[in-house]
C-alpha positions as CSV (number, residue, x, y, z in Angstrom):
1,M,-11.2,-30.0,-15.9
2,K,-11.7,-28.0,-12.7
3,D,-15.3,-28.1,-11.6
4,F,-17.2,-25.7,-9.3
5,K,-20.5,-27.3,-8.1
6,E,-22.7,-24.2,-7.5
7,L,-25.9,-22.5,-8.8
8,C,-25.5,-20.3,-11.9
9,Y,-27.4,-17.2,-11.0
10,V,-27.9,-16.3,-14.7
11,C,-29.8,-19.4,-16.1
12,G,-30.6,-21.3,-12.7
13,D,-28.7,-24.4,-13.6
14,G,-27.1,-26.1,-10.6
15,R,-24.6,-28.5,-12.3
16,G,-21.9,-25.8,-11.8
17,F,-19.0,-24.3,-13.8
18,S,-15.9,-25.8,-15.4
19,I,-12.5,-24.7,-16.7
20,D,-9.4,-26.4,-18.1
21,D,-7.5,-28.1,-15.3
22,K,-4.3,-25.9,-15.7
23,A,-6.1,-22.7,-15.9
24,T,-5.6,-20.1,-13.2
25,H,-8.1,-17.3,-14.3
26,L,-10.8,-19.0,-12.6
27,S,-13.4,-16.2,-13.0
28,E,-13.5,-17.3,-16.6
29,S,-15.0,-20.7,-15.6
30,R,-18.2,-21.4,-17.6
31,C,-21.6,-22.6,-16.6
32,V,-22.1,-26.2,-18.2
33,N,-25.6,-25.0,-19.3
34,C,-25.6,-21.4,-20.6
35,K,-21.8,-21.1,-21.0
36,G,-21.9,-17.8,-19.0
37,L,-18.8,-16.8,-17.0
38,L,-18.5,-17.4,-13.3
39,R,-18.1,-13.6,-12.7
40,S,-21.3,-13.0,-14.7
41,S,-23.1,-15.4,-12.4
42,D,-21.8,-13.4,-9.3
43,T,-22.9,-10.1,-11.0
44,A,-26.3,-11.7,-11.7
45,R,-26.5,-12.8,-8.0
46,C,-25.9,-9.1,-6.9
47,I,-28.7,-7.9,-9.3
48,S,-31.1,-10.4,-8.1
49,E,-30.5,-9.9,-4.3
50,I,-31.2,-6.1,-4.8
51,Y,-34.1,-6.1,-7.4
52,A,-35.6,-9.5,-7.1
53,D,-35.8,-12.1,-4.4
54,G,-32.3,-13.6,-4.8
55,T,-33.3,-16.2,-7.3
56,P,-31.4,-16.6,-10.8
57,L,-32.3,-14.0,-13.4
58,S,-34.0,-16.5,-15.5
59,N,-36.7,-16.8,-12.7
60,S,-36.8,-13.0,-12.1
61,I,-37.9,-11.5,-15.4
62,D,-41.2,-10.2,-14.1
63,Q,-39.5,-8.5,-11.1
64,L,-36.9,-6.8,-13.4
65,S,-39.4,-5.8,-16.1
66,G,-40.0,-2.3,-14.6
67,L,-36.4,-1.4,-14.4
68,H,-34.6,0.8,-16.9
69,I,-31.3,-1.1,-17.5
70,L,-28.1,-0.3,-19.5
71,N,-25.8,-3.3,-19.9
72,H,-22.4,-2.3,-21.5
73,A,-22.2,-5.7,-23.2
74,P,-24.2,-6.7,-26.3
75,F,-23.3,-10.3,-25.7
76,G,-22.8,-12.8,-22.8
77,S,-25.1,-14.7,-20.6
78,I,-26.7,-11.8,-18.8
79,H,-27.6,-10.1,-22.1
80,K,-29.2,-13.3,-23.4
81,I,-31.4,-13.6,-20.4
82,I,-32.7,-10.0,-20.0
83,H,-32.4,-8.5,-23.5
84,S,-36.2,-8.9,-24.1
85,L,-37.0,-6.7,-21.1
86,P,-39.1,-3.7,-22.2
87,H,-36.7,-1.0,-20.8
88,Y,-33.3,-2.8,-21.5
89,Q,-30.6,-1.2,-23.5
90,C,-27.2,-2.7,-24.4
91,S,-24.1,-0.9,-25.6
92,E,-20.5,-1.2,-26.5
93,Y,-17.6,1.3,-27.3
94,F,-16.4,1.5,-30.9
95,D,-13.5,3.6,-32.1
96,G,-14.6,5.9,-34.9
97,T,-18.3,5.8,-34.1
98,P,-19.7,8.8,-32.3
99,S,-21.4,8.2,-28.9
100,G,-25.1,7.7,-29.3
101,Q,-25.0,6.3,-32.8
102,L,-25.2,2.8,-34.0
103,S,-22.0,0.9,-35.1
104,P,-21.9,-0.9,-38.6
105,N,-23.3,-4.1,-36.8
106,G,-26.3,-2.2,-35.3
107,I,-25.1,-1.9,-31.7
108,L,-25.3,1.4,-29.8
109,C,-21.9,3.0,-29.2
110,V,-21.6,4.6,-25.7
111,D,-18.6,6.7,-24.7
112,F,-18.3,6.8,-21.0
113,Y,-16.9,10.3,-21.1
114,N,-20.0,11.5,-23.0
115,M,-23.0,9.1,-22.5
116,P,-25.7,9.9,-24.9
117,F,-28.5,9.9,-22.3
118,P,-30.4,12.5,-20.3
119,D,-30.0,12.8,-16.6
120,D,-31.7,10.3,-14.4
121,S,-32.3,7.8,-17.2
122,F,-31.4,4.3,-15.7
123,D,-32.2,2.3,-12.5
124,L,-29.3,-0.1,-13.3
125,I,-26.1,0.1,-15.2
126,I,-24.0,-3.1,-15.6
127,T,-20.3,-3.2,-16.5
128,E,-18.0,-6.3,-16.3
129,D,-14.3,-5.7,-16.4
130,V,-14.6,-2.4,-18.1
131,F,-13.1,0.2,-15.9
132,E,-9.4,-1.0,-16.0
133,H,-9.6,-0.1,-19.7
134,I,-10.9,3.6,-19.1
135,E,-8.2,6.2,-19.1
136,Y,-10.1,8.9,-17.2
137,P,-12.3,6.8,-14.6
138,L,-13.6,9.9,-12.6
139,K,-15.1,11.3,-15.8
140,A,-16.7,8.0,-16.6
141,F,-18.0,7.5,-13.0
142,S,-19.4,11.0,-13.0
143,E,-21.2,10.4,-16.3
144,I,-22.6,7.1,-14.8
145,T,-23.8,9.1,-11.7
146,R,-25.4,11.6,-13.9
147,V,-27.5,9.1,-16.0
148,L,-28.5,7.0,-13.0
149,K,-31.8,7.8,-11.3
150,A,-31.8,8.7,-7.7
151,G,-31.1,5.5,-5.8
152,G,-30.0,3.7,-8.9
153,R,-27.1,1.4,-9.0
154,H,-24.0,0.8,-11.0
155,I,-23.1,-3.0,-10.5
156,F,-19.7,-3.7,-11.9
157,T,-16.6,-6.1,-11.8
158,V,-12.9,-5.2,-12.2
159,P,-9.9,-7.3,-11.6
160,I,-8.5,-6.3,-8.2
161,K,-4.8,-6.5,-7.3
162,Q,-3.2,-6.4,-3.8
163,G,-2.6,-2.9,-2.4
164,K,-3.6,0.5,-3.8
165,T,-4.6,1.4,-7.4
166,R,-1.8,1.8,-9.8
167,N,-2.2,4.0,-12.8
168,R,-0.2,2.5,-15.7
169,K,0.6,5.7,-17.4
170,G,4.3,5.7,-18.3
171,L,4.6,1.8,-17.7
172,P,4.9,-0.8,-20.5
173,P,1.7,-1.4,-22.5
174,A,-0.5,-4.1,-21.5
175,H,-3.9,-5.6,-22.9
176,H,-6.2,-8.1,-21.7
177,Y,-6.3,-11.0,-24.0
178,A,-4.7,-8.9,-26.9
179,P,-1.1,-8.5,-27.7
180,P,0.8,-5.3,-27.1
181,G,0.5,-2.7,-29.9
182,S,-2.9,-4.1,-30.9
183,A,-6.2,-2.3,-30.7
184,G,-7.4,-4.6,-28.0
185,A,-8.5,-3.8,-24.5
186,Y,-5.7,-1.5,-23.3
187,V,-5.1,-1.6,-19.5
188,H,-4.9,1.9,-18.0
189,F,-5.5,1.0,-14.4
190,E,-4.7,-1.8,-12.1
191,W,-7.4,-1.3,-9.5
192,G,-7.2,-1.9,-5.8
193,Y,-10.1,-1.8,-3.3
194,D,-9.7,2.0,-3.3
195,I,-11.7,2.1,-6.4
196,C,-14.6,2.5,-4.0
197,D,-13.2,5.9,-3.0
198,V,-12.9,6.9,-6.6
199,A,-16.5,6.0,-7.4
200,N,-17.7,7.6,-4.2
201,A,-15.9,10.9,-5.2
202,C,-18.7,11.0,-8.0
203,G,-21.7,10.9,-5.9
204,T,-22.2,7.3,-5.0
205,E,-21.9,5.0,-2.0
206,T,-19.9,2.0,-3.1
207,E,-19.7,-1.5,-1.4
208,Y,-17.8,-4.5,-2.6
209,R,-18.5,-8.2,-2.3
210,L,-15.6,-10.7,-2.4
211,T,-17.9,-13.4,-4.1
212,H,-15.1,-15.9,-4.9
213,D,-11.9,-15.9,-2.8
214,F,-9.5,-18.1,-4.9
215,Y,-6.1,-16.7,-4.0
216,E,-4.2,-15.2,-1.1
217,P,-3.3,-11.5,-1.6
218,P,0.4,-12.3,-2.3
219,D,-0.5,-14.8,-5.0
220,I,-2.8,-12.3,-6.8
221,F,-1.4,-11.4,-10.3
222,D,0.3,-8.0,-10.4
223,L,0.8,-6.7,-13.9
224,K,3.8,-4.6,-12.9
225,R,5.5,-7.2,-10.9
226,D,4.7,-10.1,-13.2
227,Y,5.0,-8.2,-16.6
228,N,7.7,-10.5,-18.0
229,T,5.5,-13.5,-17.3
230,Y,2.6,-11.7,-19.0
231,I,4.8,-11.0,-22.1
232,D,6.1,-14.5,-22.2
233,N,2.6,-16.0,-22.0
234,I,0.7,-13.2,-24.0
235,N,-1.5,-15.8,-25.8
236,Q,-2.1,-18.0,-22.9
237,L,-3.4,-15.6,-20.3
238,L,-6.0,-18.0,-19.1
239,Y,-3.0,-19.8,-17.5
240,V,-1.4,-16.7,-16.1
241,F,-3.9,-14.3,-14.6
242,K,-4.9,-14.9,-10.9
243,Y,-7.6,-12.8,-9.7
244,N,-10.4,-13.4,-7.2
245,I,-14.0,-12.2,-8.1
246,N,-15.3,-8.9,-6.6
247,C,-18.5,-7.3,-7.4
248,F,-19.0,-3.6,-6.7
249,I,-22.3,-1.9,-6.1
250,S,-22.3,1.9,-6.4
251,K,-25.6,3.5,-5.3
252,K,-26.3,7.1,-6.5
253,T,-26.6,9.5,-3.6
254,S,-26.1,12.9,-5.2
255,M,-25.2,14.6,-8.6
256,K,-21.5,15.2,-7.4
257,T,-18.9,14.9,-10.1
258,A,-15.2,14.8,-10.1
259,H,-12.5,15.1,-12.7
260,G,-8.9,13.9,-12.9
261,Y,-7.3,11.0,-11.1
262,N,-3.6,10.1,-10.4
263,D,-2.4,13.3,-12.2
264,V,-4.3,12.4,-15.4
265,T,-6.4,15.2,-16.9
266,P,-9.7,14.2,-18.5
267,P,-11.0,15.6,-21.7
268,P,-12.2,19.1,-21.5
269,P,-16.0,19.5,-21.0
270,D,-18.0,21.3,-23.5
271,Q,-18.8,24.9,-22.9
272,A,-22.4,24.2,-21.7
273,C,-21.0,22.1,-19.0
274,V,-18.5,24.7,-18.1
275,D,-21.2,27.5,-17.9
276,K,-23.4,25.2,-15.8
277,A,-20.5,24.5,-13.5
278,L,-19.7,28.2,-13.1
279,A,-23.2,29.1,-12.4
280,S,-23.5,26.6,-9.6
281,L,-20.3,27.9,-7.8
282,D,-20.6,29.5,-4.4
283,I,-17.9,32.1,-4.7
284,N,-18.0,33.3,-1.1
285,S,-17.9,29.7,0.2
286,I,-15.0,28.9,-2.0
287,I,-13.1,32.1,-0.7
288,S,-13.8,31.2,2.9
289,K,-12.4,27.8,2.4
290,L,-9.4,29.2,0.7
291,I,-8.8,31.5,3.5
292,V,-9.1,28.7,6.1
293,E,-6.7,26.6,4.0
294,A,-4.3,29.5,3.7
295,N,-4.3,30.1,7.6
296,S,-3.8,26.3,8.0
297,L,-0.9,26.3,5.5
298,R,0.6,29.4,7.3
299,T,0.4,27.5,10.6
300,I,2.0,24.5,9.1
301,R,4.9,26.5,7.8
302,F,5.3,28.1,11.2
303,E,5.3,24.7,12.8
304,R,7.7,23.4,10.3
305,D,10.2,26.3,10.7
306,A,10.0,25.9,14.6
307,L,10.8,22.1,14.1
308,K,13.6,22.9,11.8
309,E,15.1,25.5,14.4
310,R,14.7,23.0,17.2
311,N,16.4,20.2,15.0
312,E,19.4,22.6,14.5
313,T,19.5,23.3,18.2
314,L,19.5,19.5,18.9
315,K,22.2,19.0,16.4
316,T,24.4,21.7,18.1
317,N,23.8,20.2,21.5
318,N,24.6,16.7,20.1
319,E,27.9,18.0,18.7
320,A,28.8,19.6,22.1
321,L,28.0,16.4,23.9
322,K,30.0,14.5,21.5
323,A,33.1,16.8,22.1
324,K,32.6,16.5,25.8
325,N,32.4,12.8,25.5
326,E,35.8,12.9,23.6
327,A,37.4,15.1,26.3
328,L,36.2,12.8,29.1
329,K,37.4,9.8,27.0
330,S,40.9,11.6,26.9
331,D,40.8,12.4,30.6
332,N,40.0,8.7,31.3
333,E,43.0,7.6,29.3
334,V,45.3,10.1,31.3
335,L,43.9,8.8,34.7
336,K,44.5,5.2,33.5
337,A,48.0,6.0,32.6
338,S,48.5,7.7,36.0
339,H,47.0,4.7,37.8
340,Q,49.3,2.3,35.9
341,A,52.3,4.6,36.9
342,L,51.2,4.7,40.5
343,E,50.9,0.9,40.6
344,A,54.4,0.6,39.2
345,T,55.8,3.0,41.8
346,I,54.0,1.0,44.6
347,K,55.6,-2.2,43.3
348,T,59.0,-0.7,43.2
349,L,58.7,0.6,46.8
350,E,57.4,-2.7,47.9
351,K,60.5,-4.3,46.4
352,E,62.7,-1.7,48.0
353,N,61.1,-2.3,51.4
354,R,61.6,-6.0,51.2
355,T,65.2,-5.5,50.3
356,L,65.5,-3.2,53.3
357,M,63.9,-5.6,55.6
358,E,66.2,-8.3,54.5
359,S,69.2,-6.1,55.3
360,K,67.8,-5.3,58.7
361,E,67.5,-8.9,59.5
362,A,71.0,-9.6,58.4
363,L,72.4,-6.7,60.6
364,R,70.4,-7.9,63.5
365,F,71.8,-11.3,63.1
366,Y,75.4,-9.9,63.0
367,Y,74.8,-7.7,65.9
368,E,73.5,-10.5,68.1
369,S,76.4,-12.7,67.0
370,S,78.9,-10.0,67.8
371,K,78.2,-10.2,71.5
372,S,79.8,-13.6,71.7
373,W,82.6,-12.7,69.5
374,K,86.2,-12.0,70.8
375,V,86.7,-8.7,69.1
376,T,88.9,-5.8,69.6
377,K,87.6,-2.6,71.1
378,P,87.7,-0.7,67.9
379,L,85.7,-3.4,66.1
380,R,83.1,-3.5,68.8
381,S,82.9,0.3,68.6
382,A,82.3,0.1,64.9
383,I,79.4,-2.4,65.3
384,E,77.8,-0.2,67.9
385,L,78.0,2.7,65.6
386,L,76.4,0.7,62.8
387,R,73.7,-0.6,65.2
388,R,72.7,3.0,66.0
389,N,72.7,4.1,62.5
390,K,70.5,1.3,61.3
391,G,68.0,1.7,64.2
392,F,68.6,-1.6,66.0
393,G,67.6,-1.4,69.7
394,R,69.2,-3.2,72.5
395,E,67.4,-6.2,73.8
396,E,65.9,-5.6,77.2
């Protein structure tokens, strides 16, 4: 077994958490006392640090007694510790049960697209690993903001992958701890840390705490990248998933709401919501913003056209330079050939000059020798004539 010797912030036991030695989904480690999950202990620690004195929930009941709390889990270690608080409410979602009604087993059904509570109902809402299973997260975050009191908090966990959030619409189906095609917990989103931006778009300020850093980012499980591994081990995901534990704390700052995310359209609001939204619109402000955006768009288009024209000019200039370069290349080849021909001519002239010099030396030798020869007058006259023609001078 793998053991983590640390305090459980749910029950207060200090003996730690354990999990099978070969398991990789370490957030599923369980307290040796209350059997609560390690991620639940981290959630409880965040709750206690904000609303109590940082002690385990089991020792903070009095400090939490005045809070109106909604825990979207009618089970688990946190529920067992705080279910007796006077303003505590637990819930779950059930297909086929209307939001706000009890399921056949007596648990309140809450649909996050249509929460059955008035505005400003809760100081604290808790969800653990829920939002990866919600198809329209902005609608759900908006509803949570609506039912939170001013300054109220939504404390939640979700598995976080490396990089930005991925909407799994159009990707092969996946469930957490349930086989494909079942009615289990269908995964709609693989969240990144930009989930804070999504929550903040709905009127909150969101921070995250990396409470357990088990894995380096490249080693964290990615459902798209590791889908074949997921399918091959669908019944042993405890030995496949690799996630760190992150706790998110969203504090309500306004009643701002938002709809749609990653090109997903949320369910249409009822007519009362539509009328309320229309009544709150500032038409003149919207028109002014549209005019500003239109002018900005016009400027962008003008700059785009100017850049396009400049690009065409640069392209033409580049073609001209390319042609000039080819012409210079051709001229260089001609000059090279001329240089080679000139060098050949010089070599030929040098050879002819050497031959001429050799002939000159030979004639000089014959001429000098002729002075001592006994020759006839006609022969001497011929040699003298040859000497003048070849440019030999008399010796002084």
